[in-house]
C-alpha positions as CSV (number, residue, x, y, z in Angstrom):
1,M,-0.1,-0.2,0.2
2,T,1.1,3.7,-0.2
3,D,-1.5,4.9,2.1
4,A,-0.6,5.0,5.8
5,Q,-3.9,6.3,6.9
6,A,-5.9,3.8,4.4
7,A,-3.5,1.0,6.2
8,L,-4.4,2.4,9.8
9,Q,-8.2,2.6,8.9
10,K,-8.0,-1.0,7.8
11,I,-5.9,-2.5,11.1
12,A,-8.7,-0.5,13.2
13,Q,-11.5,-1.7,11.3
14,S,-10.2,-5.2,11.8
15,K,-9.2,-4.6,15.3
16,S,-5.8,-6.5,14.7
17,N,-3.0,-6.3,16.9
18,F,-0.7,-3.2,16.8
19,V,2.7,-2.7,18.4
20,V,3.4,1.1,19.6
21,H,7.0,1.7,19.6
22,S,8.3,3.7,22.9
23,S,10.2,6.0,20.2
24,L,8.8,9.5,20.0
25,G,9.5,9.8,16.3
26,S,7.1,6.9,15.7
27,Q,4.4,7.6,18.0
28,E,4.2,11.3,16.2
29,V,4.0,10.1,13.0
30,L,1.4,7.3,14.1
31,L,-0.5,10.4,16.2
32,N,-0.3,12.6,13.0
33,I,-1.9,10.0,10.5
34,L,-4.5,8.4,13.4
35,E,-5.8,11.9,14.9
36,P,-7.0,13.7,11.9
37,A,-8.8,10.9,10.3
38,Q,-10.1,10.0,13.6
39,I,-8.9,6.6,13.8
40,T,-8.9,4.7,17.1
41,L,-6.6,1.7,17.5
42,D,-8.7,-1.1,19.4
43,P,-7.2,-1.2,22.9
44,A,-7.4,-4.5,23.8
45,H,-4.9,-5.3,20.4
46,T,-2.9,-2.4,21.0
47,T,0.8,-3.1,22.8
48,V,2.3,0.5,24.2
49,L,6.2,-0.5,24.6
50,F,7.5,1.6,27.2
51,N,11.0,0.7,27.1
52,D,13.4,1.8,24.1
53,G,14.2,-1.2,23.0
54,Q,13.9,-0.8,19.4
55,R,15.0,-4.5,18.6
56,D,12.3,-5.6,20.4
57,V,9.4,-4.1,18.8
58,L,9.7,-6.3,15.4
59,L,10.1,-9.3,17.6
60,I,7.1,-8.6,19.9
61,A,5.0,-7.5,16.7
62,A,5.8,-10.7,15.3
63,Q,4.8,-13.2,18.6
64,K,1.7,-11.0,18.7
65,H,1.3,-11.3,14.9
66,A,0.7,-7.3,15.0
67,Y,1.2,-4.2,12.8
68,T,3.9,-1.8,14.0
69,L,5.9,1.5,12.8
70,V,9.5,1.6,12.4
71,G,11.8,3.4,10.6
72,R,12.4,1.9,6.7
73,I,16.3,2.4,7.1
74,P,16.8,-0.3,9.9
75,F,14.3,-2.3,8.7
76,R,15.5,-2.8,5.1
77,I,19.2,-2.4,6.1
78,G,18.4,-5.3,8.9
79,R,19.6,-3.0,11.7
80,L,16.3,-3.9,13.5
81,P,15.8,-7.8,12.7
82,N,12.6,-8.4,10.6
83,N,11.8,-11.6,12.3
84,G,9.5,-12.3,9.1
85,L,7.9,-9.4,9.0
86,I,7.5,-7.3,5.6
87,A,6.6,-3.7,5.0
88,M,3.1,-2.9,3.9
89,V,2.9,0.9,3.6
90,Q,5.8,2.6,1.5
91,G,5.6,5.9,-0.5
92,D,3.4,8.1,1.7
93,P,4.9,11.4,2.1
94,R,3.8,11.1,6.0
95,L,5.7,8.7,6.9
96,M,9.0,10.3,5.6
97,R,10.8,12.0,8.3
98,P,13.2,14.6,7.2
99,Y,16.7,15.5,8.0
100,L,18.0,18.7,9.5
101,V,20.9,21.1,8.9
102,A,21.4,23.5,11.5
103,V,23.9,26.4,11.6
104,S,25.5,26.7,14.8
105,N,25.4,30.3,16.3
106,P,28.9,31.4,16.9
107,K,28.1,33.4,20.1
108,R,26.6,30.4,21.9
109,I,29.3,27.7,20.9
110,P,32.4,29.7,20.2
111,G,35.1,28.4,17.5
112,T,32.0,27.4,15.1
113,N,33.1,27.4,11.3
114,L,30.0,29.6,10.8
115,M,31.4,30.6,7.1
116,Q,31.8,26.8,5.9
117,A,28.8,25.8,8.0
118,K,26.6,28.3,6.0
119,Q,28.5,27.0,2.6
120,F,27.8,23.7,3.7
121,A,24.0,24.5,4.2
122,V,23.9,26.2,0.6
123,F,25.2,23.0,-0.9
124,L,23.0,20.5,0.9
125,R,20.2,22.6,-0.6
126,S,21.1,23.2,-4.3
127,S,19.2,21.8,-6.7
128,E,22.5,19.7,-7.9
129,T,22.8,18.0,-4.7
130,Q,19.1,17.5,-4.0
131,S,19.0,16.1,-7.5
132,W,21.3,13.3,-6.2
133,I,19.9,12.8,-3.3
134,A,16.7,11.9,-4.9
135,E,18.7,8.9,-6.9
136,Y,21.2,8.0,-4.2
137,G,20.7,4.3,-2.7
138,K,18.1,3.1,-5.5
139,G,17.8,-0.4,-5.6
140,T,20.6,-1.1,-2.6
141,M,17.4,-1.9,-0.3
142,D,14.7,-1.2,-2.5
143,A,13.7,0.6,-5.4
144,R,13.4,3.9,-3.4
145,P,16.0,5.9,-2.5
146,T,17.8,5.7,0.4
147,F,16.7,9.6,1.2
148,F,14.3,12.2,-0.3
149,P,14.8,15.8,-1.7
150,V,13.4,18.4,0.2
151,A,11.8,21.8,-1.1
152,A,13.5,24.3,1.0
153,D,13.0,28.1,1.1
154,K,16.7,29.6,0.3
């Protein structure tokens, strides 16, 4: 599937098991999909993990024959052992997490190379670099690029 909201709606309607990882990032993504669509996961079939054992989430989901939400990169490269699970949803922009480039304030962090940091930020945001990012890693984990380009205000 390519629509995370439709997938979560099916999971909720079927009262399927779902494991919620303790990661704030995955919880934020999950809530940003559930809340606007007013989707409620069945509490009797929802397991909420309170520890941050990322590797445990897929093991627990496999044991419970459950769905869960984890990052694509650690799942695809095997950093999170998949325990026989497969990806259900890919390509939904709501699942894409941005990476951030930040330039330090030299008044707060002495010794900062402000000029080089700004040059690096310009390089990362350039159309040439973003085009490269759009192709980087295709065919290594799957047919999609490892990262996704962004349109940023200059």
